[in-house]
N, CA and C of each residue as an Amber inpcrd file, in Angstrom:
protein
   666
   0.8330000  -1.2120000   0.0000000   0.0000000   0.0000000   0.0000000
   0.8650000   1.2580000   0.0000000   1.9290000   1.2090000   0.8490000
   2.8290000   2.3590000   0.9160000   3.5310000   2.5860000  -0.4050000
   4.0130000   1.4990000  -1.0100000   4.7010000   1.5960000  -2.2890000
   3.7760000   2.1410000  -3.3750000   2.5290000   1.7020000  -3.3540000
   1.5550000   2.1760000  -4.3350000   1.2990000   3.6640000  -4.1510000
   1.1610000   4.1270000  -2.9190000   0.9110000   5.5410000  -2.6490000
   2.0980000   6.4010000  -3.0610000   3.3040000   5.9160000  -2.8160000
   4.4980000   6.6620000  -3.2130000   4.5790000   6.7930000  -4.7350000
   4.2710000   5.7130000  -5.4410000   4.2810000   5.7730000  -6.9100000
   3.2440000   6.7570000  -7.4240000   2.0890000   6.7790000  -6.7680000
   1.0290000   7.7120000  -7.1830000   1.4730000   9.1660000  -7.0070000
   2.1410000   9.4470000  -5.8980000   2.6200000  10.8050000  -5.6360000
   3.7080000  11.2080000  -6.6230000   4.6030000  10.2810000  -6.9350000
   5.6520000  10.5840000  -7.9180000   5.0500000  10.8350000  -9.3000000
   4.0510000  10.0460000  -9.6600000   3.3890000  10.2320000 -10.9550000
   2.7080000  11.5880000 -11.0120000   2.0400000  11.9830000  -9.9230000
   1.3900000  13.2860000  -9.8580000   2.4120000  14.4070000  -9.9700000
   3.5510000  14.2230000  -9.3370000   4.6140000  15.2320000  -9.3930000
   5.1340000  15.4010000 -10.8100000   5.3750000  14.2960000 -11.5000000
   5.8910000  14.3800000 -12.8630000   4.8550000  14.9520000 -13.8250000
   3.5910000  14.7030000 -13.5780000   2.5370000  15.2960000 -14.4030000
   2.5280000  16.8090000 -14.2680000   2.7210000  17.2850000 -13.0480000
   2.7540000  18.7320000 -12.8320000   4.0010000  19.3570000 -13.4420000
   5.1120000  18.6640000 -13.3470000   6.3390000  19.1640000 -13.9630000
   6.1720000  19.2600000 -15.4780000   5.5460000  18.2470000 -16.0800000
   5.3190000  18.2630000 -17.5330000   4.3910000  19.4090000 -17.9300000
   3.3880000  19.6660000 -17.0830000   2.4610000  20.7630000 -17.3620000
   3.1700000  22.1140000 -17.3100000   4.0300000  22.2820000 -16.3130000
   4.7880000  23.5270000 -16.1880000   5.7440000  23.7050000 -17.3610000
   6.3740000  22.6240000 -17.7980000   7.2950000  22.7020000 -18.9270000
   6.5790000  23.1220000 -20.2090000   5.3400000  22.6650000 -20.3700000
   4.5770000  23.0670000 -21.5620000   4.3040000  24.5760000 -21.5430000
   4.0610000  25.1260000 -20.3560000   3.8380000  26.5690000 -20.2370000
   5.1400000  27.3330000 -20.4650000   6.2210000  26.8430000 -19.8650000
   7.5100000  27.5160000 -19.9830000   8.0430000  27.5120000 -21.4110000
   7.5470000  26.5880000 -22.2150000   8.0040000  26.5080000 -23.6010000
   7.7280000  27.7990000 -24.3600000   6.6790000  28.5150000 -23.9580000
   6.2930000  29.7400000 -24.6470000   6.8690000  30.9840000 -23.9730000
   7.6410000  30.7970000 -22.9080000   8.2250000  31.9250000 -22.1850000
   9.6980000  32.0860000 -22.5460000  10.2250000  33.3120000 -22.3840000
  11.6710000  33.5030000 -22.6010000  12.4790000  32.7000000 -21.5880000
  13.5630000  32.0910000 -22.0530000  14.4730000  31.3660000 -21.1810000
  15.8950000  31.8150000 -21.4970000  16.8150000  31.4420000 -20.6200000
  18.2060000  31.8540000 -20.8490000  18.7130000  31.4040000 -22.2120000
  18.3100000  30.2030000 -22.6110000  18.8130000  29.6470000 -23.8680000
  18.1180000  30.2350000 -25.0910000  16.9710000  30.8810000 -24.8910000
  16.2030000  31.3890000 -26.0480000  16.0310000  32.9010000 -26.0120000
  16.8150000  33.5830000 -25.1950000  16.6600000  35.0360000 -25.0630000
  16.8660000  35.7750000 -26.3770000  17.7420000  35.2440000 -27.2190000
  18.0580000  35.9190000 -28.4750000  16.8830000  35.9560000 -29.4470000
  15.8350000  35.1640000 -29.1890000  14.6940000  35.1190000 -30.0970000
  13.6750000  36.2260000 -29.8130000  13.7790000  36.8580000 -28.6620000
  12.7510000  37.8110000 -28.2440000  13.2410000  39.2400000 -28.3900000
  12.3290000  40.1360000 -28.8520000  12.7220000  41.5420000 -28.9540000
  12.9770000  42.1230000 -27.5760000  13.8020000  43.1400000 -27.5270000
  14.1270000  43.8820000 -26.3120000  15.0090000  43.0610000 -25.3670000
  14.5610000  41.8480000 -25.0040000  15.3250000  41.0470000 -24.0420000
  16.7310000  40.7640000 -24.5690000  16.8550000  40.5210000 -25.8670000
  18.1650000  40.1550000 -26.4080000  19.1830000  41.2820000 -26.2480000
  18.6790000  42.5370000 -26.0980000  19.5890000  43.6470000 -25.8730000
  20.2500000  43.5650000 -24.4990000  19.5520000  42.8990000 -23.5560000
  20.0570000  42.8040000 -22.1870000  20.4760000  41.3680000 -21.8550000
  20.7330000  40.5680000 -22.8710000  20.9700000  39.1360000 -22.6650000
  22.1330000  38.8790000 -21.7160000  23.2550000  39.5350000 -21.9350000
  24.4320000  39.2680000 -21.1080000  24.1750000  39.6240000 -19.6560000
  23.5590000  40.7690000 -19.4300000  23.2700000  41.1940000 -18.0560000
  22.1930000  40.3240000 -17.4160000  21.1860000  39.9370000 -18.2010000
  20.0750000  39.1480000 -17.6600000  20.5090000  37.7540000 -17.2550000
  21.4110000  37.1520000 -17.9880000  21.8410000  35.7860000 -17.6750000
  22.5700000  35.7130000 -16.3370000  23.1510000  36.8240000 -15.8980000
  23.9000000  36.8360000 -14.6440000  23.0020000  36.9590000 -13.4260000
  21.7600000  37.3330000 -13.6280000  20.8550000  37.5760000 -12.5060000
  19.9510000  36.3730000 -12.2840000  20.2170000  35.6550000 -11.2070000
  19.4720000  34.4290000 -10.9210000  18.0080000  34.7010000 -10.6290000
  17.7110000  35.8600000 -10.0210000  16.3140000  36.1380000  -9.6700000
  15.4430000  36.3050000 -10.9060000  16.0370000  36.6150000 -12.0540000
  15.2570000  36.7050000 -13.2970000  14.6140000  35.3700000 -13.6470000
  15.2550000  34.2780000 -13.2740000  14.8360000  32.9540000 -13.7180000
  14.2920000  32.1120000 -12.5790000  14.1100000  32.7320000 -11.4180000
  13.5820000  32.0170000 -10.2540000  12.0610000  32.0840000 -10.2350000
  11.4170000  30.9320000 -10.0710000   9.9660000  30.8700000  -9.9950000
   9.4910000  30.7060000  -8.5540000  10.3530000  31.0570000  -7.6140000
   9.9330000  31.0620000  -6.2170000   8.9800000  32.2240000  -5.9640000
   8.1890000  32.1040000  -4.9140000   7.1520000  33.1000000  -4.6230000
   7.7020000  34.5300000  -4.5160000   8.8360000  34.7820000  -3.8110000
   9.3300000  36.1690000  -3.6930000   9.6600000  36.8270000  -5.0260000
  10.0090000  36.0350000  -6.0400000  10.2940000  36.6050000  -7.3650000
   9.0730000  36.5730000  -8.2860000   8.1920000  35.5960000  -8.0950000
   7.0540000  35.4420000  -9.0030000   5.9210000  36.4210000  -8.6970000
   5.6170000  36.6490000  -7.4160000   4.4790000  37.4950000  -7.0600000
   4.6530000  38.9380000  -7.5420000   5.8150000  39.5920000  -7.3000000
   5.9860000  40.9440000  -7.8570000   5.8700000  40.9770000  -9.3770000
   6.3590000  39.9090000 -10.0390000   6.2750000  39.8530000 -11.4990000
   4.8250000  39.7580000 -11.9620000   4.0020000  39.0110000 -11.2360000
   2.5890000  38.8700000 -11.6080000   1.8580000  40.1910000 -11.4520000
   2.0340000  40.8460000 -10.2980000   1.3560000  42.1270000 -10.0750000
   1.8180000  43.1800000 -11.0880000   3.1370000  43.3540000 -11.1950000
   3.6640000  44.3690000 -12.1060000   3.3060000  44.0510000 -13.5530000
   3.3690000  42.7760000 -13.9120000   3.0570000  42.3770000 -15.2780000
   1.6110000  42.6180000 -15.6450000   0.6850000  42.3180000 -14.7180000
  -0.7380000  42.5130000 -14.9950000  -1.0810000  43.9990000 -15.1280000
  -0.5360000  44.8190000 -14.2420000  -0.8240000  46.2580000 -14.3120000
  -0.2230000  46.8610000 -15.5730000   1.0390000  46.5410000 -15.8490000
   1.7020000  47.0990000 -17.0220000   1.0340000  46.6630000 -18.3130000
   0.5170000  45.4310000 -18.3390000  -0.0490000  44.8950000 -19.5840000
  -1.3180000  45.6240000 -20.0170000  -2.0550000  46.2090000 -19.0760000
  -3.3150000  46.8740000 -19.4360000  -3.2130000  48.3900000 -19.4100000
  -2.0560000  48.9270000 -19.0750000  -1.8760000  50.3830000 -19.1480000
  -1.8840000  50.8350000 -20.6130000  -2.4050000  52.0060000 -20.8900000
  -2.4640000  52.4870000 -22.2820000  -1.1100000  52.9800000 -22.7780000
  -0.1690000  52.0900000 -22.8370000   1.1760000  52.4210000 -23.3150000
   1.6200000  51.3440000 -24.3140000   0.6730000  50.8740000 -25.0980000
   0.9390000  49.7870000 -26.0400000   2.0630000  50.1770000 -26.9910000
   3.0570000  49.3060000 -27.0980000   4.1960000  49.5700000 -27.9640000
   5.4880000  49.7530000 -27.1930000   5.3890000  50.1740000 -25.9360000
   6.5980000  50.3470000 -25.1280000   6.5430000  49.4860000 -23.8610000
   5.6170000  48.5440000 -23.8400000   5.4690000  47.7050000 -22.6490000
   6.6580000  46.7750000 -22.4430000   7.1810000  46.2080000 -23.5290000
   8.2510000  45.2110000 -23.3910000   9.5210000  45.7910000 -22.7740000
  10.0230000  46.9380000 -23.2510000  11.2030000  47.4970000 -22.5780000
  10.9250000  47.8990000 -21.1410000   9.7120000  48.3830000 -20.8670000
   9.3580000  48.7190000 -19.4910000   9.2950000  47.4650000 -18.6220000
   8.8390000  46.3530000 -19.2000000   8.7780000  45.0930000 -18.4490000
  10.1750000  44.6470000 -18.0300000  11.1350000  44.7620000 -18.9350000
  12.5120000  44.4060000 -18.5990000  13.0470000  45.3320000 -17.5120000
  12.7510000  46.6270000 -17.6260000  13.1910000  47.5740000 -16.6110000
  12.5960000  47.2840000 -15.2460000  11.3160000  46.9210000 -15.2140000
  10.6690000  46.5810000 -13.9410000  11.2500000  45.3110000 -13.3410000
  11.6140000  44.3610000 -14.1960000  12.2270000  43.1280000 -13.6900000
  13.5440000  43.4340000 -12.9860000  14.3300000  44.3440000 -13.5450000
  15.5640000  44.7790000 -12.8910000  15.2490000  45.4940000 -11.5830000
  14.2860000  46.4080000 -11.6220000  13.9740000  47.2450000 -10.4650000
  13.3980000  46.4270000  -9.3130000  12.4840000  45.5270000  -9.6200000
  11.7980000  44.7500000  -8.5860000  12.5120000  43.4470000  -8.2400000
  13.5740000  43.1310000  -8.9700000  14.2660000  41.8410000  -8.8030000
  13.2500000  40.7030000  -8.9330000  12.4580000  40.7920000 -10.0010000
  11.3420000  39.8710000 -10.2130000  11.6380000  38.9080000 -11.3480000
  10.7850000  37.9110000 -11.4840000  10.9120000  36.9010000 -12.5300000
  10.6550000  37.5350000 -13.8950000  11.6440000  37.4590000 -14.7640000
  11.5330000  38.0870000 -16.0840000  10.5790000  37.3650000 -17.0280000
  10.6180000  36.0220000 -17.1510000   9.6940000  35.3500000 -18.0790000
   8.2270000  35.6430000 -17.7820000   7.8480000  35.6610000 -16.4930000
   6.4560000  35.9330000 -16.1470000   6.0870000  37.3610000 -16.5080000
   6.9140000  38.3130000 -16.0810000   6.6080000  39.7280000 -16.3190000
   6.5640000  40.0300000 -17.8160000   7.4910000  39.4660000 -18.5610000
   7.5690000  39.7080000 -20.0010000   6.3970000  39.0660000 -20.7280000
   6.0660000  37.8430000 -20.3770000   5.0130000  37.1070000 -21.0830000
   3.6370000  37.7240000 -20.8670000   3.4090000  38.3030000 -19.7010000
   2.1030000  38.9030000 -19.4170000   1.8010000  40.0970000 -20.3270000
   2.8290000  40.6630000 -20.9310000   2.6000000  41.8240000 -21.7910000
   1.8520000  41.4750000 -23.0740000   1.7870000  40.1870000 -23.3860000
   1.0820000  39.7730000 -24.5990000  -0.4160000  39.5980000 -24.3560000
  -0.8670000  39.9510000 -23.1410000  -2.3150000  40.0220000 -22.9060000
  -2.9280000  41.0360000 -23.8500000  -2.2320000  42.1590000 -24.0120000
  -2.6790000  43.1570000 -24.9800000  -1.9520000  42.9210000 -26.2970000
  -2.7040000  42.7450000 -27.3360000  -2.1790000  42.5240000 -28.6800000
  -3.1230000  43.2170000 -29.6540000  -2.8150000  43.2400000 -30.9310000
  -3.6850000  43.9490000 -31.8820000  -5.1430000  43.5270000 -31.8630000
  -5.4520000  42.3310000 -31.3570000  -6.8290000  41.8490000 -31.3330000
  -7.5530000  42.2210000 -30.0320000  -6.8090000  42.4170000 -28.9600000
  -7.4430000  42.6540000 -27.6540000  -7.2520000  44.0670000 -27.1300000
  -6.3640000  44.8310000 -27.7400000  -5.9930000  46.1160000 -27.1520000
  -7.1780000  47.0760000 -27.0220000  -8.0070000  47.1960000 -28.0550000
  -9.1260000  48.1500000 -27.9980000 -10.1700000  47.7370000 -26.9660000
 -10.6480000  46.4720000 -26.9390000 -11.6050000  46.0860000 -25.8910000
 -11.0480000  46.2590000 -24.4800000  -9.7740000  45.9330000 -24.2840000
  -9.1780000  46.0780000 -22.9530000  -9.1010000  47.5350000 -22.5530000
  -8.6410000  48.3810000 -23.4450000  -8.5400000  49.7980000 -23.1180000
  -9.9140000  50.4200000 -22.8720000 -10.9020000  49.9820000 -23.6420000
 -12.2490000  50.5170000 -23.4410000 -12.8020000  50.0880000 -22.0850000
 -12.5350000  48.8370000 -21.6860000 -12.9750000  48.3710000 -20.3690000
 -12.2800000  49.1620000 -19.2640000 -10.9960000  49.4310000 -19.4320000
 -10.2640000  50.2310000 -18.4400000 -10.8120000  51.6500000 -18.3820000
 -11.1110000  52.2070000 -19.5570000 -11.6930000  53.5530000 -19.5910000
 -13.0260000  53.5810000 -18.8540000 -13.8550000  52.5820000 -19.0510000
 -15.1630000  52.5410000 -18.3890000 -15.0050000  52.4780000 -16.8710000
 -14.0270000  51.7140000 -16.3910000 -13.7770000  51.6430000 -14.9550000
 -13.3580000  53.0160000 -14.4300000 -12.4300000  53.6670000 -15.1300000
 -12.0090000  55.0070000 -14.7290000 -13.1550000  56.0010000 -14.7600000
 -14.0200000  55.8800000 -15.7580000 -15.1940000  56.7640000 -15.8810000
 -16.1200000  56.5760000 -14.6840000 -16.3700000  55.3260000 -14.3070000
 -17.2500000  55.0350000 -13.1670000 -16.6600000  55.5900000 -11.8720000
 -15.3480000  55.4690000 -11.7070000 -14.7020000  55.9590000 -10.4810000
 -14.8810000  57.4640000 -10.3410000 -14.5950000  58.2030000 -11.4200000
 -14.7240000  59.6590000 -11.3420000 -16.1820000  60.0800000 -11.1860000
 -17.0840000  59.3850000 -11.8720000 -18.5070000  59.7090000 -11.7500000
 -19.0000000  59.4830000 -10.3260000 -18.4920000  58.4390000  -9.6870000
 -18.8750000  58.1440000  -8.3020000 -18.4950000  59.2810000  -7.3630000
 -17.3820000  59.9510000  -7.6610000 -16.9230000  61.0460000  -6.8100000
 -17.4650000  62.4040000  -7.2680000 -18.4480000  62.3940000  -8.1530000
 -19.1300000  63.6310000  -8.5250000 -18.5450000  64.3780000  -9.6990000
 -17.5760000  63.7990000 -10.3940000 -17.0010000  64.4630000 -11.5630000
 -17.7600000  64.0750000 -12.8260000 -17.5810000  64.8750000 -13.8850000
 -18.2000000  64.5850000 -15.1760000 -17.0940000  64.3830000 -16.2130000
 -16.5440000  63.1620000 -16.2790000 -15.4270000  62.9140000 -17.1930000
 -15.8620000  62.8680000 -18.6550000 -14.8730000  62.9530000 -19.5320000
 -15.1190000  62.8820000 -20.9660000 -15.6450000  61.5010000 -21.3460000
 -16.6590000  61.4830000 -22.2120000 -17.2530000  60.2190000 -22.6440000
 -16.7290000  59.8230000 -24.0220000 -16.6310000  58.5130000 -24.2350000
 -16.1720000  57.9900000 -25.5160000 -16.7990000  56.6190000 -25.7100000
 -17.1380000  56.2950000 -26.9510000 -17.7340000  54.9860000 -27.2430000
 -16.6470000  53.9990000 -27.6610000 -17.0500000  52.7440000 -27.7780000
 -16.1180000  51.7010000 -28.2010000 -15.5850000  52.0000000 -29.5970000
 -16.4590000  52.4500000 -30.4750000 -16.0520000  52.7660000 -31.8410000
 -15.0730000  53.9360000 -31.8570000 -15.3520000  54.9450000 -31.0480000
 -14.4600000  56.1000000 -30.9790000 -13.1050000  55.7200000 -30.3950000
 -13.1250000  54.7980000 -29.4210000 -11.8670000  54.3350000 -28.8430000
 -11.0290000  53.6420000 -29.9060000 -11.6580000  52.8260000 -30.7440000
 -10.9360000  52.1610000 -31.8200000 -10.3750000  53.1380000 -32.8270000
 -11.1720000  54.1490000 -33.1780000 -10.7050000  55.1660000 -34.1220000
  -9.5480000  55.9630000 -33.5430000  -9.6410000  56.2860000 -32.2570000
  -8.5710000  57.0360000 -31.6000000  -7.2810000  56.2170000 -31.5700000
  -7.4030000  54.9380000 -31.2290000  -6.2230000  54.0760000 -31.1860000
  -5.5870000  53.9430000 -32.5680000  -6.3950000  53.7330000 -33.5880000
  -5.8640000  53.5880000 -34.9450000  -5.1830000  54.8670000 -35.4210000
  -5.7590000  56.0010000 -35.1000000  -5.1750000  57.2800000 -35.5220000
  -3.8380000  57.5300000 -34.8370000  -3.7970000  57.2830000 -33.5390000
  -2.5490000  57.4980000 -32.8070000  -1.4870000  56.5080000 -33.2430000
  -1.8890000  55.2640000 -33.5450000  -0.9260000  54.2550000 -34.0080000
  -0.3430000  54.6230000 -35.3590000  -1.1630000  55.3020000 -36.1680000
  -0.7060000  55.7160000 -37.4930000   0.0900000  57.0200000 -37.4590000
   0.2330000  57.6130000 -36.2690000   0.9980000  58.8480000 -36.1410000
   0.1790000  60.0980000 -36.3730000  -1.1340000  59.9590000 -36.4320000
  -2.0050000  61.1180000 -36.6230000  -2.3610000  61.7150000 -35.2550000
  -1.7170000  62.8140000 -34.9060000  -1.9280000  63.4530000 -33.6110000
  -2.7680000  64.7190000 -33.7420000  -3.6940000  64.7120000 -34.7010000
  -4.5130000  65.8980000 -34.9480000  -5.5890000  66.1000000 -33.8880000
  -5.8320000  65.0790000 -33.0510000  -6.8400000  65.2210000 -32.0120000
  -6.4310000  66.3080000 -31.0230000  -7.4400000  66.9020000 -30.4080000
  -7.1880000  67.8990000 -29.3710000  -6.4130000  67.2530000 -28.2300000
  -5.3280000  67.9080000 -27.8150000  -4.4530000  67.3200000 -26.8020000
  -5.1910000  67.0970000 -25.4860000  -6.0130000  68.0500000 -25.0770000
  -6.7260000  67.9150000 -23.8050000  -7.6900000  66.7310000 -23.8440000
  -8.3090000  66.5090000 -24.9850000  -9.2430000  65.3920000 -25.1250000
  -8.5000000  64.0690000 -25.0080000  -7.3800000  63.9360000 -25.7190000
  -6.5860000  62.7050000 -25.6820000  -6.0330000  62.4780000 -24.2840000
  -5.5690000  63.5510000 -23.6340000  -4.9980000  63.4280000 -22.2930000
  -6.0600000  62.9760000 -21.2960000  -7.2830000  63.5110000 -21.4370000
  -8.3600000  63.1190000 -20.5230000  -8.7070000  61.6410000 -20.6860000
  -8.8030000  61.1910000 -21.9390000  -9.0990000  59.7800000 -22.2000000
  -7.9680000  58.8990000 -21.6720000  -6.7390000  59.3310000 -21.8730000
  -5.5930000  58.5390000 -21.4320000  -5.5680000  58.4090000 -19.9070000
  -5.8420000  59.5230000 -19.2090000  -5.8350000  59.4870000 -17.7450000
  -6.9510000  58.6010000 -17.2020000  -8.1340000  58.6920000 -17.7980000
  -9.2370000  57.8360000 -17.3710000  -8.9050000  56.3570000 -17.6020000
  -8.3470000  56.0800000 -18.7600000  -7.9820000  54.7000000 -19.0800000
  -6.8940000  54.1870000 -18.1480000  -5.9210000  55.0290000 -17.8340000
  -4.8400000  54.6340000 -16.9260000  -5.3740000  54.3440000 -15.5310000
  -6.3260000  55.1440000 -15.0850000  -6.9240000  54.9190000 -13.7690000
  -7.6260000  53.5650000 -13.7230000  -8.4110000  53.2840000 -14.7410000
  -9.0800000  51.9910000 -14.8060000  -8.1000000  50.8430000 -14.9730000
  -6.9970000  51.0910000 -15.6930000  -5.9910000  50.0480000 -15.8980000
  -5.3580000  49.6300000 -14.5770000  -5.0880000  50.5980000 -13.7170000
  -4.4940000  50.2800000 -12.4110000  -5.4370000  49.4080000 -11.5840000
  -6.7380000  49.7150000 -11.6600000  -7.7210000  48.9380000 -10.9020000
  -7.8210000  47.5190000 -11.4600000  -8.0010000  47.4050000 -12.7800000
  -8.1360000  46.0820000 -13.4080000  -6.8440000  45.2890000 -13.2620000
  -5.7010000  45.9430000 -13.4720000  -4.4240000  45.2510000 -13.3570000
  -4.1670000  44.7310000 -11.9530000  -4.5140000  45.5350000 -10.9480000
  -4.3550000  45.0900000  -9.5640000  -5.2690000  43.9110000  -9.2590000
  -6.4900000  43.9670000  -9.7840000  -7.4410000  42.8650000  -9.5800000
  -6.9170000  41.5800000 -10.2270000  -6.4450000  41.6810000 -11.4630000
  -5.8950000  40.5080000 -12.1420000  -4.6520000  39.9950000 -11.4210000
  -3.8280000  40.9320000 -10.9350000  -2.6350000  40.5340000 -10.2060000
  -2.9630000  39.7940000  -8.9250000  -4.0190000  40.2530000  -8.2350000
  -4.4290000  39.5790000  -6.9950000  -4.9000000  38.1560000  -7.2740000
  -5.6960000  37.9970000  -8.3460000  -6.1610000  36.6520000  -8.7090000
  -4.9850000  35.7670000  -9.1170000  -4.0910000  36.3230000  -9.9430000
  -2.9430000  35.5540000 -10.4030000  -2.0030000  35.1680000  -9.2690000
  -1.7400000  36.1020000  -8.3520000  -0.8320000  35.8060000  -7.2450000
  -1.4380000  34.8000000  -6.2820000  -2.7580000  34.8990000  -6.0560000
  -3.4190000  33.9340000  -5.1770000  -3.3590000  32.5360000  -5.7840000
  -3.6210000  32.4450000  -7.0790000  -3.5510000  31.1500000  -7.7630000
  -2.1360000  30.5840000  -7.7140000  -1.1540000  31.4630000  -7.8950000
   0.2450000  31.0120000  -7.8770000   0.6320000  30.5190000  -6.4830000
   0.2110000  31.2590000  -5.4520000   0.5210000  30.8400000  -4.0790000
  -0.1190000  29.4940000  -3.7570000  -1.3560000  29.3050000  -4.2080000
  -2.0260000  28.0290000  -3.9610000  -1.3020000  26.8900000  -4.6660000
  -0.8890000  27.1420000  -5.9140000  -0.1440000  26.1200000  -6.6500000
   1.1840000  25.8060000  -5.9850000   1.8850000  26.8550000  -5.5130000
   3.1720000  26.6440000  -4.8410000   2.9830000  25.8700000  -3.5410000
   1.9000000  26.1570000  -2.8360000   1.6190000  25.4410000  -1.5840000
   1.3420000  23.9580000  -1.8600000   0.5730000  23.6810000  -2.9010000
   0.2810000  22.2830000  -3.2530000   1.5530000  21.5250000  -3.6150000
   2.4600000  22.1980000  -4.3240000   3.7270000  21.5600000  -4.6840000
   4.5510000  21.2730000  -3.4270000   4.5580000  22.2290000  -2.4840000
   5.3030000  22.0380000  -1.2350000   4.7540000  20.8580000  -0.4460000
   3.4330000  20.7780000  -0.3630000   2.7940000  19.6760000   0.3650000
   3.1000000  18.3420000  -0.3130000   3.0260000  18.3250000  -1.6410000
   3.2980000  17.0990000  -2.3890000   4.7370000  16.6300000  -2.1770000
   5.6850000  17.5610000  -2.2470000   7.0920000  17.2010000  -2.0420000
   7.3390000  16.7090000  -0.6210000   6.6480000  17.3180000   0.3460000
   6.8080000  16.8940000   1.7380000   6.2820000  15.4690000   1.9430000
   5.1670000  15.1520000   1.2950000   4.6290000  13.7920000   1.3880000
   5.5930000  12.7770000   0.7920000   6.2220000  13.1560000  -0.3290000
   7.1830000  12.2510000  -0.9610000   8.3990000  12.0500000  -0.0600000
   8.8470000  13.1230000   0.6010000  10.0010000  13.0100000   1.5020000
   9.7010000  12.0940000   2.6740000   8.4600000  12.0570000   3.1060000
   8.1000000  11.2230000   4.2510000   8.2670000   9.7350000   3.9600000
   8.2550000   9.3550000   2.7010000   8.4300000   7.9500000   2.3380000
   9.9020000   7.5280000   2.3640000  10.8200000   8.5020000   2.3070000
  12.2410000   8.1610000   2.2510000  12.7290000   7.4260000   3.5010000
  12.4100000   7.9210000   4.7300000  12.8320000   7.1520000   5.9150000
  12.2150000   5.7570000   5.9660000  10.9450000   5.6470000   5.5420000
  10.2870000   4.3400000   5.5410000  10.9760000   3.3910000   4.5700000
  11.3740000   3.9030000   3.4070000  12.0490000   3.0650000   2.4280000
  13.4190000   2.6340000   2.9510000  14.1280000   3.5840000   3.6160000
  15.4440000   3.2720000   4.1580000  15.3560000   2.2090000   5.2470000
  14.3400000   2.3190000   6.1050000  14.1520000   1.3100000   7.1530000
  13.8560000  -0.0640000   6.5510000  13.0500000  -0.0680000   5.4840000
  12.7280000  -1.3330000   4.8280000  13.9760000  -1.9650000   4.2200000
  14.8600000  -1.1320000   3.6430000  16.1050000  -1.6490000   3.0560000
  17.0100000  -2.2180000   4.1450000  17.1080000  -1.4760000   5.2590000
  17.9510000  -1.9380000   6.3600000  17.4030000  -3.2210000   6.9740000
  16.0850000  -3.3150000   7.0490000  15.4580000  -4.5170000   7.5930000
  15.7360000  -5.7160000   6.7070000  15.6120000  -5.5210000   5.3870000
  15.8970000  -6.6260000   4.4550000  17.3600000  -7.0250000   4.5030000
  18.2420000  -6.0180000   4.6920000  19.6790000  -6.3180000   4.7420000
  20.0510000  -7.0620000   6.0140000  19.2680000  -6.8670000   7.0700000
  19.5700000  -7.5020000   8.3440000  19.0180000  -8.9020000   8.4770000
  18.1730000  -9.3240000   7.5700000  17.5980000 -10.6650000   7.6380000
  18.6340000 -11.7050000   7.2460000  18.7060000 -12.8540000   7.9660000
  19.6920000 -13.8940000   7.6190000  19.3760000 -14.5560000   6.2880000
  20.3910000 -14.9270000   5.5990000  20.2150000 -15.6140000   4.3030000
  19.9870000 -17.0910000   4.5660000  18.7610000 -17.5170000   4.4880000
  18.3800000 -18.9040000   4.8260000  18.9210000 -19.9120000   3.8380000
  19.3290000 -19.4310000   2.6550000  19.8200000 -20.3630000   1.6220000
  21.3480000 -20.3860000   1.5400000  21.9600000 -19.6660000   2.5150000
  23.4010000 -19.5240000   2.4100000  24.1270000 -20.8500000   2.5380000
  23.6330000 -21.7710000   3.4750000  24.3340000 -23.0270000   3.7460000
  23.8960000 -24.1640000   2.8350000  22.9020000 -23.8900000   1.9690000
  22.3940000 -24.9560000   1.1180000  23.2580000 -25.1170000  -0.1270000
């Protein structure tokens, strides 16, 4: 029974390791840094910093929070270099912080920014202010114009929309970071418990080996 339980725990452990490896395959690693924009500029310096590649809680949690907030801020296009800078500043896990920036991409950027703007709008309205209003279609047009280098919009209008969106981004990013960090802590705790259970079998196995070694060889004189 003990042997069966130990095998089950080892199998569960290897399944989790395989699952993590499948996720890490899509993240920057020391051996694949040259394939990613921005990171390859800091490759030599990044390889020397062990905390960049540590998935322990003290390095992962700051990366999750910072990565989630940065990913939804209305600064699309400069997130990746900022992510590397934050990893240096916070001594956080670089693959996590860098990978989270792909939450916003050409397909999701407008809906995400509009959701952040709506959150910022609700916050200011709650406190009695009358912020600038914009529709989803207008948000898309504004994003496309700014991406194309057309800055003909009134500066005060763009600044107001940007500030509202940034306010909502901080709220949404913090919320996502809290969910992500809680999930990560729970996963790390489960791994710790699993490893501890496996370690508990080691003394039992050693005692069994010593017991077998101490038994007399009944066939020795035959």
